[in-house]
C-alpha positions, 0 to 999 in steps of 0.5 A: 581929582581937581584938589590933587592937582592943585595940591601938586602944582603948590608943592611944585611951586614951593619945592622951585621957590625953596631951590631957588633960595638954596642956591643963592645961599650957597652962592652967597657963601662961596662968594664969601668963602673964597673972596670972591672979587677981593685981589691983592698984588704979591708984595716985592719982598725979594732980598728981604729977610723973612722977618722983614718981608712979614708984615708987607705980606700980612698988610695984604692978608697972605700967609707964607712959608718957606719951602726951600734954600738955595745958595747965591754967592752974592745974596745975603743969607737968608734973603728971599730969592724968589716967590711962588706966585711970583712978585706982581701976581694978583692972589686972593686974600688969605693965599699962601705964598711960597718962598726960596731963601738964600742958604748961609753956605753953599751945598756940600758935595763929595769929590769923586775919584777922577785920577787916571780918567780923560781931561773931558770925563773927569771935567763932564762928572764934576760938574754933573755933580754941581761943581760951579767952576772946573779949571785945567791946569796942564802939568808935564806928564807922559800920556796927554789929557790923562788927570794926574790930580786935583787941587783947589785955586789956592794949589790945596790938594783935594782928595777923592771922598772929601766934602766941599762947597759946590762953589770951590773952583777946582783945577784938574791938573792934566798931563801935557803928554811930554814928560820932563826928564831932564837931568839933576844938576850934578848929573855928568854928561857922558862924552867920547872922551869920558868914555875913553876913560872907563878902559 
């Protein structure tokens, strides 16, 4: 009976030692796999082309992927606008950095039908669709604040359904409520004397 008890205790001791060794091995493997304690800083690559930024990222053992493009008119086409994680963040080696770059041209948007809308409604619709600059130009017309046309800043008429860049400045032509009914230069002004000539 005592012999069996000794063997039982011995086996438990061996099992505990094996478990401790296995835990140590797993922890060491996790440290290597996750680069525990090895951190690098995301370099400042903002404003650089992707090809220019690549060596700085690779030097830090970082991978990169271009995931999005937006248009910023004051930045060079193809330049990096932002990174995720942000520049200056401490990350582990081997981390993938996601890049947003500047598009070559502004996004094209479809112009909605705004004729006969109120100024406020038409302006709100254009801005909600993504047009960046909507201005008001008052023209003569019988109905106040009614949209009677749409044109670019250069005076070119913009038709509903056309596709134009989102950064195009649009002028809403809005009726003043005071119709221009001036007579032509050749029109004869009827006076009391001229009325008598009809008889």
